[in-house]
HTML snippet that shows the backbone in 3Dmol.js (N, CA, C, O; Angstrom):
<script src="https://3Dmol.org/build/3Dmol-min.js"></script>
<div id="view" style="width:600px;height:400px;position:relative"></div>
<script>
const pdb = `
ATOM      1  N   MET A   1    -152.646-115.921  35.772  1.00  0.00           N
ATOM      2  CA  MET A   1    -153.333-115.882  34.494  1.00  0.00           C
ATOM      3  C   MET A   1    -153.693-117.294  34.040  1.00  0.00           C
ATOM      4  O   MET A   1    -154.783-117.540  33.524  1.00  0.00           O
ATOM      5  N   ILE A   2    -152.746-118.223  34.245  1.00  0.00           N
ATOM      6  CA  ILE A   2    -153.001-119.604  33.843  1.00  0.00           C
ATOM      7  C   ILE A   2    -154.177-120.173  34.624  1.00  0.00           C
ATOM      8  O   ILE A   2    -155.037-120.844  34.053  1.00  0.00           O
ATOM      9  N   CYS A   3    -154.218-119.911  35.920  1.00  0.00           N
ATOM     10  CA  CYS A   3    -155.326-120.406  36.744  1.00  0.00           C
ATOM     11  C   CYS A   3    -156.656-119.791  36.299  1.00  0.00           C
ATOM     12  O   CYS A   3    -157.670-120.484  36.223  1.00  0.00           O
ATOM     13  N   TYR A   4    -156.645-118.504  36.010  1.00  0.00           N
ATOM     14  CA  TYR A   4    -157.879-117.848  35.573  1.00  0.00           C
ATOM     15  C   TYR A   4    -158.373-118.427  34.248  1.00  0.00           C
ATOM     16  O   TYR A   4    -159.561-118.710  34.090  1.00  0.00           O
ATOM     17  N   LEU A   5    -157.465-118.598  33.314  1.00  0.00           N
ATOM     18  CA  LEU A   5    -157.881-119.133  32.014  1.00  0.00           C
ATOM     19  C   LEU A   5    -158.383-120.562  32.113  1.00  0.00           C
ATOM     20  O   LEU A   5    -159.351-120.927  31.446  1.00  0.00           O
ATOM     21  N   SER A   6    -157.737-121.370  32.934  1.00  0.00           N
ATOM     22  CA  SER A   6    -158.199-122.751  33.061  1.00  0.00           C
ATOM     23  C   SER A   6    -159.547-122.815  33.779  1.00  0.00           C
ATOM     24  O   SER A   6    -160.418-123.588  33.381  1.00  0.00           O
ATOM     25  N   LEU A   7    -159.731-122.013  34.830  1.00  0.00           N
ATOM     26  CA  LEU A   7    -161.022-121.991  35.511  1.00  0.00           C
ATOM     27  C   LEU A   7    -162.130-121.433  34.612  1.00  0.00           C
ATOM     28  O   LEU A   7    -163.257-121.928  34.634  1.00  0.00           O
ATOM     29  N   THR A   8    -161.813-120.417  33.834  1.00  0.00           N
ATOM     30  CA  THR A   8    -162.798-119.858  32.908  1.00  0.00           C
ATOM     31  C   THR A   8    -163.165-120.868  31.826  1.00  0.00           C
ATOM     32  O   THR A   8    -164.329-120.968  31.440  1.00  0.00           O
ATOM     33  N   GLY A   9    -162.187-121.610  31.340  1.00  0.00           N
ATOM     34  CA  GLY A   9    -162.466-122.643  30.345  1.00  0.00           C
ATOM     35  C   GLY A   9    -163.407-123.712  30.862  1.00  0.00           C
ATOM     36  O   GLY A   9    -164.329-124.126  30.158  1.00  0.00           O
ATOM     37  N   VAL A  10    -163.182-124.160  32.081  1.00  0.00           N
ATOM     38  CA  VAL A  10    -164.076-125.152  32.686  1.00  0.00           C
ATOM     39  C   VAL A  10    -165.465-124.559  32.885  1.00  0.00           C
ATOM     40  O   VAL A  10    -166.468-125.227  32.632  1.00  0.00           O
ATOM     41  N   TYR A  11    -165.531-123.311  33.337  1.00  0.00           N
ATOM     42  CA  TYR A  11    -166.815-122.637  33.531  1.00  0.00           C
ATOM     43  C   TYR A  11    -167.594-122.537  32.212  1.00  0.00           C
ATOM     44  O   TYR A  11    -168.789-122.830  32.164  1.00  0.00           O
ATOM     45  N   VAL A  12    -166.913-122.124  31.159  1.00  0.00           N
ATOM     46  CA  VAL A  12    -167.574-121.962  29.856  1.00  0.00           C
ATOM     47  C   VAL A  12    -168.066-123.308  29.334  1.00  0.00           C
ATOM     48  O   VAL A  12    -169.174-123.392  28.803  1.00  0.00           O
ATOM     49  N   ILE A  13    -167.276-124.342  29.473  1.00  0.00           N
ATOM     50  CA  ILE A  13    -167.694-125.660  28.976  1.00  0.00           C
ATOM     51  C   ILE A  13    -168.933-126.147  29.718  1.00  0.00           C
ATOM     52  O   ILE A  13    -169.885-126.609  29.088  1.00  0.00           O
ATOM     53  N   PHE A  14    -168.936-126.052  31.038  1.00  0.00           N
ATOM     54  CA  PHE A  14    -170.103-126.513  31.792  1.00  0.00           C
ATOM     55  C   PHE A  14    -171.333-125.665  31.517  1.00  0.00           C
ATOM     56  O   PHE A  14    -172.433-126.197  31.367  1.00  0.00           O
ATOM     57  N   ARG A  15    -171.158-124.351  31.451  1.00  0.00           N
ATOM     58  CA  ARG A  15    -172.309-123.494  31.163  1.00  0.00           C
ATOM     59  C   ARG A  15    -172.834-123.711  29.745  1.00  0.00           C
ATOM     60  O   ARG A  15    -174.040-123.651  29.503  1.00  0.00           O
ATOM     61  N   ARG A  16    -171.924-123.960  28.821  1.00  0.00           N
ATOM     62  CA  ARG A  16    -172.337-124.197  27.432  1.00  0.00           C
ATOM     63  C   ARG A  16    -173.150-125.476  27.332  1.00  0.00           C
ATOM     64  O   ARG A  16    -174.137-125.524  26.598  1.00  0.00           O
ATOM     65  N   LEU A  17    -172.757-126.498  28.049  1.00  0.00           N
ATOM     66  CA  LEU A  17    -173.516-127.739  28.037  1.00  0.00           C
ATOM     67  C   LEU A  17    -174.894-127.563  28.668  1.00  0.00           C
ATOM     68  O   LEU A  17    -175.859-128.189  28.230  1.00  0.00           O
ATOM     69  N   GLN A  18    -174.992-126.725  29.681  1.00  0.00           N
ATOM     70  CA  GLN A  18    -176.272-126.492  30.337  1.00  0.00           C
ATOM     71  C   GLN A  18    -177.213-125.636  29.486  1.00  0.00           C
ATOM     72  O   GLN A  18    -178.423-125.861  29.491  1.00  0.00           O
ATOM     73  N   GLN A  19    -176.678-124.673  28.768  1.00  0.00           N
ATOM     74  CA  GLN A  19    -177.505-123.717  28.035  1.00  0.00           C
ATOM     75  C   GLN A  19    -177.496-123.961  26.532  1.00  0.00           C
ATOM     76  O   GLN A  19    -177.700-123.027  25.757  1.00  0.00           O
ATOM     77  N   PHE A  20    -177.267-125.174  26.115  1.00  0.00           N
ATOM     78  CA  PHE A  20    -177.151-125.472  24.687  1.00  0.00           C
ATOM     79  C   PHE A  20    -178.416-125.112  23.928  1.00  0.00           C
ATOM     80  O   PHE A  20    -178.338-124.497  22.864  1.00  0.00           O
ATOM     81  N   ARG A  21    -179.567-125.476  24.443  1.00  0.00           N
ATOM     82  CA  ARG A  21    -180.819-125.225  23.726  1.00  0.00           C
ATOM     83  C   ARG A  21    -181.177-123.752  23.678  1.00  0.00           C
ATOM     84  O   ARG A  21    -181.626-123.252  22.646  1.00  0.00           O
ATOM     85  N   CYS A  22    -180.982-123.059  24.778  1.00  0.00           N
ATOM     86  CA  CYS A  22    -181.335-121.633  24.818  1.00  0.00           C
ATOM     87  C   CYS A  22    -180.530-120.821  23.807  1.00  0.00           C
ATOM     88  O   CYS A  22    -181.093-120.017  23.063  1.00  0.00           O
ATOM     89  N   ILE A  23    -179.233-121.028  23.781  1.00  0.00           N
ATOM     90  CA  ILE A  23    -178.391-120.261  22.868  1.00  0.00           C
ATOM     91  C   ILE A  23    -178.589-120.726  21.430  1.00  0.00           C
ATOM     92  O   ILE A  23    -178.497-119.913  20.510  1.00  0.00           O
ATOM     93  N   SER A  24    -178.854-121.985  21.218  1.00  0.00           N
ATOM     94  CA  SER A  24    -179.071-122.478  19.861  1.00  0.00           C
ATOM     95  C   SER A  24    -180.349-121.927  19.252  1.00  0.00           C
ATOM     96  O   SER A  24    -180.428-121.760  18.035  1.00  0.00           O
ATOM     97  N   LYS A  25    -181.350-121.640  20.073  1.00  0.00           N
ATOM     98  CA  LYS A  25    -182.592-121.065  19.565  1.00  0.00           C
ATOM     99  C   LYS A  25    -182.409-119.615  19.145  1.00  0.00           C
ATOM    100  O   LYS A  25    -183.107-119.137  18.250  1.00  0.00           O
ATOM    101  N   ILE A  26    -181.476-118.909  19.782  1.00  0.00           N
ATOM    102  CA  ILE A  26    -181.277-117.492  19.493  1.00  0.00           C
ATOM    103  C   ILE A  26    -180.680-117.285  18.115  1.00  0.00           C
ATOM    104  O   ILE A  26    -181.139-116.420  17.368  1.00  0.00           O
ATOM    105  N   ALA A  27    -179.673-118.056  17.765  1.00  0.00           N
ATOM    106  CA  ALA A  27    -178.984-117.847  16.487  1.00  0.00           C
ATOM    107  C   ALA A  27    -178.605-119.195  15.881  1.00  0.00           C
ATOM    108  O   ALA A  27    -178.442-120.190  16.587  1.00  0.00           O
ATOM    109  N   LYS A  28    -178.473-119.202  14.589  1.00  0.00           N
ATOM    110  CA  LYS A  28    -178.095-120.417  13.860  1.00  0.00           C
ATOM    111  C   LYS A  28    -176.843-120.139  13.032  1.00  0.00           C
ATOM    112  O   LYS A  28    -176.605-119.001  12.631  1.00  0.00           O
ATOM    113  N   GLY A  29    -176.045-121.172  12.777  1.00  0.00           N
ATOM    114  CA  GLY A  29    -174.910-121.088  11.867  1.00  0.00           C
ATOM    115  C   GLY A  29    -173.768-120.238  12.382  1.00  0.00           C
ATOM    116  O   GLY A  29    -173.340-120.372  13.529  1.00  0.00           O
ATOM    117  N   VAL A  30    -173.274-119.350  11.509  1.00  0.00           N
ATOM    118  CA  VAL A  30    -172.113-118.526  11.832  1.00  0.00           C
ATOM    119  C   VAL A  30    -172.453-117.534  12.941  1.00  0.00           C
ATOM    120  O   VAL A  30    -171.608-117.232  13.784  1.00  0.00           O
ATOM    121  N   GLN A  31    -173.664-117.035  12.943  1.00  0.00           N
ATOM    122  CA  GLN A  31    -174.057-116.086  13.989  1.00  0.00           C
ATOM    123  C   GLN A  31    -174.096-116.739  15.355  1.00  0.00           C
ATOM    124  O   GLN A  31    -174.006-116.053  16.374  1.00  0.00           O
ATOM    125  N   LEU A  32    -174.227-118.053  15.392  1.00  0.00           N
ATOM    126  CA  LEU A  32    -174.208-118.763  16.660  1.00  0.00           C
ATOM    127  C   LEU A  32    -172.875-118.548  17.372  1.00  0.00           C
ATOM    128  O   LEU A  32    -172.840-118.358  18.588  1.00  0.00           O
ATOM    129  N   LEU A  33    -171.779-118.579  16.614  1.00  0.00           N
ATOM    130  CA  LEU A  33    -170.467-118.348  17.211  1.00  0.00           C
ATOM    131  C   LEU A  33    -170.325-116.919  17.733  1.00  0.00           C
ATOM    132  O   LEU A  33    -169.704-116.693  18.772  1.00  0.00           O
ATOM    133  N   LYS A  34    -170.905-115.954  17.009  1.00  0.00           N
ATOM    134  CA  LYS A  34    -170.854-114.564  17.468  1.00  0.00           C
ATOM    135  C   LYS A  34    -171.651-114.379  18.757  1.00  0.00           C
ATOM    136  O   LYS A  34    -171.212-113.687  19.675  1.00  0.00           O
ATOM    137  N   VAL A  35    -172.816-114.999  18.815  1.00  0.00           N
ATOM    138  CA  VAL A  35    -173.652-114.892  20.008  1.00  0.00           C
ATOM    139  C   VAL A  35    -172.962-115.544  21.202  1.00  0.00           C
ATOM    140  O   VAL A  35    -172.949-114.987  22.299  1.00  0.00           O
ATOM    141  N   ILE A  36    -172.392-116.719  20.985  1.00  0.00           N
ATOM    142  CA  ILE A  36    -171.687-117.417  22.057  1.00  0.00           C
ATOM    143  C   ILE A  36    -170.484-116.600  22.517  1.00  0.00           C
ATOM    144  O   ILE A  36    -170.256-116.463  23.719  1.00  0.00           O
ATOM    145  N   GLY A  37    -169.709-116.055  21.572  1.00  0.00           N
ATOM    146  CA  GLY A  37    -168.542-115.242  21.921  1.00  0.00           C
ATOM    147  C   GLY A  37    -168.913-114.008  22.716  1.00  0.00           C
ATOM    148  O   GLY A  37    -168.267-113.690  23.715  1.00  0.00           O
ATOM    149  N   ALA A  38    -169.955-113.305  22.276  1.00  0.00           N
ATOM    150  CA  ALA A  38    -170.385-112.100  22.988  1.00  0.00           C
ATOM    151  C   ALA A  38    -170.923-112.434  24.374  1.00  0.00           C
ATOM    152  O   ALA A  38    -170.636-111.732  25.344  1.00  0.00           O
ATOM    153  N   TYR A  39    -171.698-113.503  24.464  1.00  0.00           N
ATOM    154  CA  TYR A  39    -172.273-113.892  25.753  1.00  0.00           C
ATOM    155  C   TYR A  39    -171.186-114.252  26.759  1.00  0.00           C
ATOM    156  O   TYR A  39    -171.208-113.784  27.897  1.00  0.00           O
ATOM    157  N   TYR A  40    -170.242-115.078  26.340  1.00  0.00           N
ATOM    158  CA  TYR A  40    -169.213-115.525  27.277  1.00  0.00           C
ATOM    159  C   TYR A  40    -168.117-114.481  27.502  1.00  0.00           C
ATOM    160  O   TYR A  40    -167.368-114.592  28.472  1.00  0.00           O
ATOM    161  N   ALA A  41    -168.004-113.492  26.655  1.00  0.00           N
ATOM    162  CA  ALA A  41    -167.088-112.381  26.927  1.00  0.00           C
ATOM    163  C   ALA A  41    -167.580-111.613  28.154  1.00  0.00           C
ATOM    164  O   ALA A  41    -166.788-111.264  29.030  1.00  0.00           O
ATOM    165  N   TYR A  42    -168.879-111.353  28.215  1.00  0.00           N
ATOM    166  CA  TYR A  42    -169.435-110.666  29.378  1.00  0.00           C
ATOM    167  C   TYR A  42    -169.467-111.584  30.600  1.00  0.00           C
ATOM    168  O   TYR A  42    -169.224-111.135  31.720  1.00  0.00           O
ATOM    169  N   GLN A  43    -169.761-112.851  30.390  1.00  0.00           N
ATOM    170  CA  GLN A  43    -169.791-113.794  31.504  1.00  0.00           C
ATOM    171  C   GLN A  43    -168.409-114.009  32.115  1.00  0.00           C
ATOM    172  O   GLN A  43    -168.297-114.261  33.315  1.00  0.00           O
ATOM    173  N   SER A  44    -167.353-113.911  31.302  1.00  0.00           N
ATOM    174  CA  SER A  44    -166.003-114.103  31.842  1.00  0.00           C
ATOM    175  C   SER A  44    -165.627-112.957  32.784  1.00  0.00           C
ATOM    176  O   SER A  44    -164.898-113.170  33.753  1.00  0.00           O
ATOM    177  N   ILE A  45    -166.114-111.753  32.511  1.00  0.00           N
ATOM    178  CA  ILE A  45    -165.875-110.629  33.425  1.00  0.00           C
ATOM    179  C   ILE A  45    -166.592-110.877  34.747  1.00  0.00           C
ATOM    180  O   ILE A  45    -166.025-110.646  35.815  1.00  0.00           O
ATOM    181  N   PHE A  46    -167.817-111.340  34.682  1.00  0.00           N
ATOM    182  CA  PHE A  46    -168.568-111.689  35.891  1.00  0.00           C
ATOM    183  C   PHE A  46    -167.867-112.820  36.647  1.00  0.00           C
ATOM    184  O   PHE A  46    -167.772-112.785  37.874  1.00  0.00           O
ATOM    185  N   PHE A  47    -167.380-113.817  35.915  1.00  0.00           N
ATOM    186  CA  PHE A  47    -166.693-114.942  36.542  1.00  0.00           C
ATOM    187  C   PHE A  47    -165.395-114.479  37.203  1.00  0.00           C
ATOM    188  O   PHE A  47    -165.047-114.967  38.279  1.00  0.00           O
ATOM    189  N   PHE A  48    -164.685-113.558  36.586  1.00  0.00           N
ATOM    190  CA  PHE A  48    -163.475-113.010  37.204  1.00  0.00           C
ATOM    191  C   PHE A  48    -163.806-112.297  38.508  1.00  0.00           C
ATOM    192  O   PHE A  48    -163.077-112.431  39.491  1.00  0.00           O
ATOM    193  N   ASP A  49    -164.883-111.552  38.524  1.00  0.00           N
ATOM    194  CA  ASP A  49    -165.296-110.857  39.736  1.00  0.00           C
ATOM    195  C   ASP A  49    -165.601-111.853  40.847  1.00  0.00           C
ATOM    196  O   ASP A  49    -165.228-111.630  41.999  1.00  0.00           O
ATOM    197  N   ARG A  50    -166.268-112.936  40.516  1.00  0.00           N
ATOM    198  CA  ARG A  50    -166.639-113.935  41.511  1.00  0.00           C
ATOM    199  C   ARG A  50    -165.458-114.781  41.977  1.00  0.00           C
ATOM    200  O   ARG A  50    -165.448-115.234  43.122  1.00  0.00           O
ATOM    201  N   SER A  51    -164.467-115.005  41.122  1.00  0.00           N
ATOM    202  CA  SER A  51    -163.369-115.918  41.452  1.00  0.00           C
ATOM    203  C   SER A  51    -162.057-115.206  41.776  1.00  0.00           C
ATOM    204  O   SER A  51    -161.038-115.873  41.954  1.00  0.00           O
ATOM    205  N   SER A  52    -162.048-113.900  41.856  1.00  0.00           N
ATOM    206  CA  SER A  52    -160.791-113.181  42.079  1.00  0.00           C
ATOM    207  C   SER A  52    -160.172-113.511  43.437  1.00  0.00           C
ATOM    208  O   SER A  52    -158.949-113.588  43.546  1.00  0.00           O
ATOM    209  N   SER A  53    -160.977-113.704  44.458  1.00  0.00           N
ATOM    210  CA  SER A  53    -160.414-114.058  45.756  1.00  0.00           C
ATOM    211  C   SER A  53    -159.766-115.438  45.722  1.00  0.00           C
ATOM    212  O   SER A  53    -158.724-115.649  46.344  1.00  0.00           O
ATOM    213  N   LEU A  54    -160.368-116.371  45.006  1.00  0.00           N
ATOM    214  CA  LEU A  54    -159.782-117.694  44.850  1.00  0.00           C
ATOM    215  C   LEU A  54    -158.482-117.625  44.054  1.00  0.00           C
ATOM    216  O   LEU A  54    -157.535-118.353  44.352  1.00  0.00           O
ATOM    217  N   LEU A  55    -158.429-116.767  43.056  1.00  0.00           N
ATOM    218  CA  LEU A  55    -157.215-116.607  42.255  1.00  0.00           C
ATOM    219  C   LEU A  55    -156.067-116.027  43.082  1.00  0.00           C
ATOM    220  O   LEU A  55    -154.916-116.423  42.902  1.00  0.00           O
ATOM    221  N   VAL A  56    -156.366-115.106  43.972  1.00  0.00           N
ATOM    222  CA  VAL A  56    -155.335-114.542  44.841  1.00  0.00           C
ATOM    223  C   VAL A  56    -154.801-115.620  45.777  1.00  0.00           C
ATOM    224  O   VAL A  56    -153.593-115.706  45.998  1.00  0.00           O
ATOM    225  N   LEU A  57    -155.681-116.431  46.321  1.00  0.00           N
ATOM    226  CA  LEU A  57    -155.257-117.523  47.195  1.00  0.00           C
ATOM    227  C   LEU A  57    -154.382-118.526  46.447  1.00  0.00           C
ATOM    228  O   LEU A  57    -153.360-118.970  46.970  1.00  0.00           O
ATOM    229  N   MET A  58    -154.776-118.880  45.238  1.00  0.00           N
ATOM    230  CA  MET A  58    -153.995-119.831  44.445  1.00  0.00           C
ATOM    231  C   MET A  58    -152.627-119.265  44.093  1.00  0.00           C
ATOM    232  O   MET A  58    -151.629-119.985  44.140  1.00  0.00           O
ATOM    233  N   SER A  59    -152.568-117.989  43.741  1.00  0.00           N
ATOM    234  CA  SER A  59    -151.270-117.403  43.405  1.00  0.00           C
ATOM    235  C   SER A  59    -150.363-117.324  44.626  1.00  0.00           C
ATOM    236  O   SER A  59    -149.153-117.512  44.508  1.00  0.00           O
ATOM    237  N   ALA A  60    -150.926-117.050  45.787  1.00  0.00           N
ATOM    238  CA  ALA A  60    -150.119-117.041  47.013  1.00  0.00           C
ATOM    239  C   ALA A  60    -149.586-118.437  47.325  1.00  0.00           C
ATOM    240  O   ALA A  60    -148.434-118.585  47.733  1.00  0.00           O
ATOM    241  N   MET A  61    -150.409-119.445  47.137  1.00  0.00           N
ATOM    242  CA  MET A  61    -149.956-120.826  47.388  1.00  0.00           C
ATOM    243  C   MET A  61    -148.858-121.227  46.414  1.00  0.00           C
ATOM    244  O   MET A  61    -147.879-121.853  46.821  1.00  0.00           O
ATOM    245  N   PHE A  62    -148.996-120.885  45.152  1.00  0.00           N
ATOM    246  CA  PHE A  62    -147.959-121.205  44.172  1.00  0.00           C
ATOM    247  C   PHE A  62    -146.653-120.467  44.485  1.00  0.00           C
ATOM    248  O   PHE A  62    -145.567-121.023  44.318  1.00  0.00           O
ATOM    249  N   THR A  63    -146.764-119.213  44.939  1.00  0.00           N
ATOM    250  CA  THR A  63    -145.566-118.436  45.268  1.00  0.00           C
ATOM    251  C   THR A  63    -144.839-119.030  46.467  1.00  0.00           C
ATOM    252  O   THR A  63    -143.617-119.175  46.440  1.00  0.00           O
ATOM    253  N   ILE A  64    -145.574-119.372  47.510  1.00  0.00           N
ATOM    254  CA  ILE A  64    -144.954-119.973  48.692  1.00  0.00           C
ATOM    255  C   ILE A  64    -144.337-121.322  48.345  1.00  0.00           C
ATOM    256  O   ILE A  64    -143.250-121.640  48.827  1.00  0.00           O
ATOM    257  N   ALA A  65    -145.007-122.116  47.522  1.00  0.00           N
ATOM    258  CA  ALA A  65    -144.448-123.417  47.119  1.00  0.00           C
ATOM    259  C   ALA A  65    -143.171-123.224  46.307  1.00  0.00           C
ATOM    260  O   ALA A  65    -142.211-123.977  46.475  1.00  0.00           O
ATOM    261  N   TRP A  66    -143.151-122.223  45.430  1.00  0.00           N
ATOM    262  CA  TRP A  66    -141.948-121.965  44.618  1.00  0.00           C
ATOM    263  C   TRP A  66    -140.790-121.503  45.499  1.00  0.00           C
ATOM    264  O   TRP A  66    -139.651-121.929  45.312  1.00  0.00           O
ATOM    265  N   ILE A  67    -141.090-120.625  46.463  1.00  0.00           N
ATOM    266  CA  ILE A  67    -140.051-120.156  47.379  1.00  0.00           C
ATOM    267  C   ILE A  67    -139.505-121.313  48.214  1.00  0.00           C
ATOM    268  O   ILE A  67    -138.296-121.413  48.421  1.00  0.00           O
ATOM    269  N   GLN A  68    -140.385-122.177  48.688  1.00  0.00           N
ATOM    270  CA  GLN A  68    -139.967-123.317  49.489  1.00  0.00           C
ATOM    271  C   GLN A  68    -139.114-124.292  48.670  1.00  0.00           C
ATOM    272  O   GLN A  68    -138.123-124.824  49.170  1.00  0.00           O
ATOM    273  N   ARG A  69    -139.494-124.520  47.436  1.00  0.00           N
ATOM    274  CA  ARG A  69    -138.763-125.464  46.590  1.00  0.00           C
ATOM    275  C   ARG A  69    -137.346-124.985  46.296  1.00  0.00           C
ATOM    276  O   ARG A  69    -136.434-125.802  46.178  1.00  0.00           O
ATOM    277  N   HIS A  70    -137.151-123.700  46.180  1.00  0.00           N
ATOM    278  CA  HIS A  70    -135.827-123.158  45.863  1.00  0.00           C
ATOM    279  C   HIS A  70    -135.059-122.706  47.113  1.00  0.00           C
ATOM    280  O   HIS A  70    -134.099-121.940  47.017  1.00  0.00           O
ATOM    281  N   ASN A  71    -135.484-123.180  48.264  1.00  0.00           N
ATOM    282  CA  ASN A  71    -134.831-122.907  49.546  1.00  0.00           C
ATOM    283  C   ASN A  71    -134.703-121.422  49.870  1.00  0.00           C
ATOM    284  O   ASN A  71    -133.772-121.014  50.564  1.00  0.00           O
ATOM    285  N   GLU A  72    -135.606-120.638  49.385  1.00  0.00           N
ATOM    286  CA  GLU A  72    -135.617-119.220  49.721  1.00  0.00           C
ATOM    287  C   GLU A  72    -136.360-118.970  51.031  1.00  0.00           C
ATOM    288  O   GLU A  72    -136.152-117.948  51.684  1.00  0.00           O
ATOM    289  N   MET A  73    -137.214-119.894  51.406  1.00  0.00           N
ATOM    290  CA  MET A  73    -137.973-119.734  52.647  1.00  0.00           C
ATOM    291  C   MET A  73    -137.037-119.761  53.859  1.00  0.00           C
ATOM    292  O   MET A  73    -137.285-119.069  54.846  1.00  0.00           O
ATOM    293  N   THR A  74    -135.969-120.552  53.790  1.00  0.00           N
ATOM    294  CA  THR A  74    -134.999-120.615  54.884  1.00  0.00           C
ATOM    295  C   THR A  74    -134.357-119.247  55.101  1.00  0.00           C
ATOM    296  O   THR A  74    -134.223-118.790  56.236  1.00  0.00           O
ATOM    297  N   ALA A  75    -133.967-118.609  54.027  1.00  0.00           N
ATOM    298  CA  ALA A  75    -133.362-117.278  54.137  1.00  0.00           C
ATOM    299  C   ALA A  75    -134.364-116.252  54.671  1.00  0.00           C
ATOM    300  O   ALA A  75    -134.005-115.405  55.488  1.00  0.00           O
ATOM    301  N   LEU A  76    -135.598-116.321  54.222  1.00  0.00           N
ATOM    302  CA  LEU A  76    -136.617-115.391  54.714  1.00  0.00           C
ATOM    303  C   LEU A  76    -136.887-115.594  56.200  1.00  0.00           C
ATOM    304  O   LEU A  76    -137.020-114.629  56.952  1.00  0.00           O
ATOM    305  N   MET A  77    -136.965-116.850  56.615  1.00  0.00           N
ATOM    306  CA  MET A  77    -137.219-117.128  58.024  1.00  0.00           C
ATOM    307  C   MET A  77    -136.031-116.715  58.896  1.00  0.00           C
ATOM    308  O   MET A  77    -136.224-116.211  60.003  1.00  0.00           O
ATOM    309  N   ALA A  78    -134.797-116.926  58.404  1.00  0.00           N
ATOM    310  CA  ALA A  78    -133.617-116.515  59.161  1.00  0.00           C
ATOM    311  C   ALA A  78    -133.579-114.999  59.322  1.00  0.00           C
ATOM    312  O   ALA A  78    -133.232-114.493  60.389  1.00  0.00           O
ATOM    313  N   ALA A  79    -133.934-114.280  58.268  1.00  0.00           N
ATOM    314  CA  ALA A  79    -133.953-112.817  58.348  1.00  0.00           C
ATOM    315  C   ALA A  79    -135.054-112.340  59.297  1.00  0.00           C
ATOM    316  O   ALA A  79    -134.864-111.375  60.037  1.00  0.00           O
ATOM    317  N   ALA A  80    -136.185-113.008  59.271  1.00  0.00           N
ATOM    318  CA  ALA A  80    -137.278-112.606  60.151  1.00  0.00           C
ATOM    319  C   ALA A  80    -136.935-112.876  61.608  1.00  0.00           C
ATOM    320  O   ALA A  80    -137.223-112.045  62.469  1.00  0.00           O
ATOM    321  N   PHE A  81    -136.326-114.020  61.901  1.00  0.00           N
ATOM    322  CA  PHE A  81    -135.968-114.328  63.281  1.00  0.00           C
ATOM    323  C   PHE A  81    -134.849-113.435  63.786  1.00  0.00           C
ATOM    324  O   PHE A  81    -134.804-113.096  64.969  1.00  0.00           O
ATOM    325  N   ARG A  82    -133.941-113.051  62.887  1.00  0.00           N
ATOM    326  CA  ARG A  82    -132.846-112.174  63.299  1.00  0.00           C
ATOM    327  C   ARG A  82    -133.392-110.791  63.676  1.00  0.00           C
ATOM    328  O   ARG A  82    -132.988-110.213  64.685  1.00  0.00           O
ATOM    329  N   ASN A  83    -134.314-110.264  62.858  1.00  0.00           N
ATOM    330  CA  ASN A  83    -134.891-108.957  63.150  1.00  0.00           C
ATOM    331  C   ASN A  83    -135.821-109.015  64.355  1.00  0.00           C
ATOM    332  O   ASN A  83    -135.938-108.045  65.104  1.00  0.00           O
ATOM    333  N   PHE A  84    -136.470-110.140  64.536  1.00  0.00           N
ATOM    334  CA  PHE A  84    -137.394-110.287  65.657  1.00  0.00           C
ATOM    335  C   PHE A  84    -136.656-110.362  66.997  1.00  0.00           C
ATOM    336  O   PHE A  84    -137.148-109.872  68.013  1.00  0.00           O
ATOM    337  N   GLY A  85    -135.478-110.976  66.985  1.00  0.00           N
ATOM    338  CA  GLY A  85    -134.722-111.157  68.207  1.00  0.00           C
ATOM    339  C   GLY A  85    -134.029-109.887  68.686  1.00  0.00           C
ATOM    340  O   GLY A  85    -133.689-109.796  69.866  1.00  0.00           O
ATOM    341  N   SER A  86    -133.807-108.900  67.814  1.00  0.00           N
ATOM    342  CA  SER A  86    -133.069-107.729  68.260  1.00  0.00           C
ATOM    343  C   SER A  86    -133.930-106.639  68.799  1.00  0.00           C
ATOM    344  O   SER A  86    -133.421-105.596  69.209  1.00  0.00           O
TER     345      SER A  86
END
`;
const viewer = $3Dmol.createViewer("view");
viewer.addModel(pdb, "pdb");
viewer.setStyle({}, {cartoon: {color: "spectrum"}});
viewer.zoomTo();
viewer.render();
</script>
């Protein structure tokens, strides 16, 4: 979730800088925030669809790093080699 939110935040900031004039022409003032919120709510779903494979890879890397740091990988490898040898 943290990775998704941080990637979405970077995506929204860059897209907002690129589309500043287009969105500003559509609405002014308080309605500008509503238009931006509605636009990026739908865009975040599209962004999740496009980045879901990257998010799975990142979560797997974080999980393996956490297991390795807490010496759980040694136990997993010992169990795998024991079952493999019999």
